[in-house]
Legacy VTK file of the C-alpha trace (Angstrom):
# vtk DataFile Version 3.0
C-alpha trace
ASCII
DATASET POLYDATA
POINTS 193 float
71.371 -41.056 -20.059
72.386 -40.512 -16.657
69.691 -39.876 -14.412
71.097 -36.468 -13.393
71.291 -35.446 -16.918
67.614 -36.336 -17.703
66.950 -34.254 -14.837
68.762 -31.049 -15.919
66.983 -31.252 -19.446
63.743 -31.415 -17.628
64.463 -28.313 -15.651
65.743 -26.783 -18.706
62.525 -27.335 -20.562
60.239 -26.394 -17.826
62.481 -23.208 -17.412
61.925 -22.342 -21.017
58.355 -23.081 -20.969
58.242 -20.742 -18.020
59.654 -18.001 -19.996
57.552 -19.024 -23.022
54.987 -18.013 -20.922
55.531 -15.054 -19.229
56.609 -13.713 -22.808
53.483 -14.455 -24.228
51.563 -12.909 -20.915
52.949 -9.599 -21.217
52.826 -9.551 -25.626
49.217 -10.352 -25.262
48.507 -7.767 -22.104
48.013 -8.873 -18.643
44.596 -8.081 -18.182
43.506 -9.463 -21.944
45.288 -12.998 -20.315
43.485 -13.112 -17.397
40.528 -12.240 -19.576
41.271 -15.404 -21.415
41.871 -17.830 -19.005
39.029 -16.602 -16.646
36.705 -14.739 -18.217
35.407 -11.322 -17.739
36.722 -10.057 -14.616
33.590 -7.999 -13.706
31.937 -10.269 -11.241
28.664 -8.111 -11.266
26.864 -5.673 -8.519
26.816 -6.693 -5.108
23.699 -6.564 -3.076
24.594 -5.088 0.066
21.254 -5.083 1.929
21.958 -9.137 1.995
25.723 -9.503 2.549
27.671 -12.579 1.544
31.036 -13.254 1.260
32.941 -15.858 -0.939
34.182 -17.910 1.729
37.534 -17.529 0.445
40.120 -15.450 1.782
40.219 -13.442 -1.120
37.432 -10.858 -0.111
37.310 -7.480 2.392
33.666 -5.661 3.370
33.548 -2.382 4.789
30.612 -1.337 6.436
29.263 0.367 9.750
29.317 -2.179 12.552
26.032 -1.875 13.538
24.248 -1.627 10.212
25.993 -4.341 8.272
23.404 -7.107 8.945
25.573 -9.936 9.690
28.128 -9.246 6.789
30.597 -9.404 9.404
32.706 -6.673 8.411
36.706 -6.684 7.955
36.733 -2.537 7.911
34.349 -0.880 9.930
33.326 2.596 8.437
31.779 5.772 9.963
29.150 8.033 9.689
29.808 11.126 7.670
28.239 14.156 7.829
27.615 14.999 4.224
24.900 14.340 2.024
24.862 10.724 0.403
25.266 12.279 -2.959
28.154 14.390 -1.913
29.593 11.449 -0.091
29.613 9.540 -3.811
31.101 12.239 -5.188
34.153 12.177 -3.553
34.037 8.432 -3.435
34.153 8.330 -7.293
36.609 10.565 -7.392
39.039 8.836 -5.004
38.248 4.971 -6.668
39.903 6.197 -9.825
42.895 7.356 -8.346
43.406 4.014 -6.548
46.607 1.975 -6.726
46.648 -0.108 -10.326
44.350 0.085 -12.701
41.191 1.066 -12.324
38.084 0.797 -15.217
34.320 2.040 -13.885
31.705 -0.103 -15.305
29.311 1.206 -13.611
28.408 4.448 -11.745
24.614 5.499 -10.675
24.885 9.093 -8.909
21.179 8.839 -8.587
21.117 5.683 -5.964
24.860 6.171 -5.133
26.109 3.032 -6.090
29.608 2.328 -7.945
31.392 -0.501 -9.448
34.970 -0.986 -10.550
37.325 -3.191 -11.989
41.072 -2.388 -9.780
43.811 -4.027 -11.824
46.864 -5.176 -9.259
49.401 -2.597 -9.987
51.897 -5.347 -11.122
50.375 -8.748 -12.430
47.545 -6.638 -12.941
45.355 -9.115 -11.160
41.284 -8.018 -11.609
38.970 -7.302 -8.271
35.283 -6.124 -8.186
35.179 -2.897 -5.757
31.408 -2.170 -5.249
30.457 0.604 -3.327
27.513 2.230 -2.006
26.408 5.622 0.047
23.547 5.257 2.297
21.748 8.033 4.538
22.408 7.666 7.947
19.806 7.933 10.257
19.512 11.204 12.017
21.472 12.684 8.850
24.392 12.202 7.150
25.457 8.907 5.305
27.282 5.871 5.724
29.576 4.252 3.477
29.665 0.470 2.209
32.326 -0.902 0.429
33.058 -4.612 -0.871
35.754 -5.623 -3.057
36.531 -9.582 -4.224
38.872 -11.124 -6.413
37.947 -13.029 -9.771
41.044 -15.631 -8.949
42.319 -17.230 -6.597
41.300 -18.629 -2.773
43.595 -16.258 -0.995
44.241 -12.216 -2.441
47.782 -11.401 -0.845
45.838 -8.475 0.953
44.359 -6.804 -2.427
40.877 -6.334 -1.565
41.790 -5.067 1.773
44.584 -2.551 0.886
41.798 -1.108 -1.915
39.419 -0.747 0.562
41.698 0.978 2.995
42.960 2.866 0.255
39.758 4.168 -0.532
38.333 4.813 3.181
41.751 6.981 3.392
41.471 8.947 0.296
37.514 9.738 1.314
39.000 10.579 4.706
42.491 12.847 3.186
39.899 14.725 0.342
37.309 15.502 2.983
39.989 16.980 5.329
41.701 19.178 2.644
38.125 20.518 1.736
37.398 20.666 5.377
39.339 23.777 7.452
40.874 22.838 10.819
39.720 24.541 13.790
41.116 27.589 14.882
43.421 26.930 17.834
42.287 29.828 20.457
44.865 32.544 20.292
46.949 33.273 23.425
47.541 36.729 24.586
51.433 37.442 24.066
53.541 39.132 26.880
52.775 42.839 27.600
55.093 45.623 25.738
58.278 46.914 27.579
58.046 50.242 28.278
LINES 1 194
193 0 1 2 3 4 5 6 7 8 9 10 11 12 13 14 15 16 17 18 19 20 21 22 23 24 25 26 27 28 29 30 31 32 33 34 35 36 37 38 39 40 41 42 43 44 45 46 47 48 49 50 51 52 53 54 55 56 57 58 59 60 61 62 63 64 65 66 67 68 69 70 71 72 73 74 75 76 77 78 79 80 81 82 83 84 85 86 87 88 89 90 91 92 93 94 95 96 97 98 99 100 101 102 103 104 105 106 107 108 109 110 111 112 113 114 115 116 117 118 119 120 121 122 123 124 125 126 127 128 129 130 131 132 133 134 135 136 137 138 139 140 141 142 143 144 145 146 147 148 149 150 151 152 153 154 155 156 157 158 159 160 161 162 163 164 165 166 167 168 169 170 171 172 173 174 175 176 177 178 179 180 181 182 183 184 185 186 187 188 189 190 191 192
């Protein structure tokens, strides 16, 4: 057998194995396939009082810059002029509308914490998104969010996209229910005599 023919057979076998793997992946289910290989997609609760990072390029932390206690946020959150319970209710509503498939695995409105598994839109790779709403000094509340991937060293920006979509969704939701200030009226031209 010639080396070129042997190479062709090896490539055809690899392509066939890859196609069988893709077929099995889609038949078994994308979420179930990842869970079968890597275990439960729920990475557990996150402790915002002692923020820690994975050390990989597969997580994103969002919190107030001066209140993150050395967590070094990727995204800074602002102070909201809302009670923590109100902000939490809005955040919980927005989490369920994030891109991809979302499974809430823990929500506690009393201590304003939520944990959800967010599966990416196409491959359904899981990330654990944790959020906490805390009262701000002087009134209002702060939002803390941490999203981390279960699989891989690099997440192709998926966790940052989850966090930014959540914060943008909260801001849009609040803007929709908060009326915009009215512009001062300008006097019209004097009527003609």
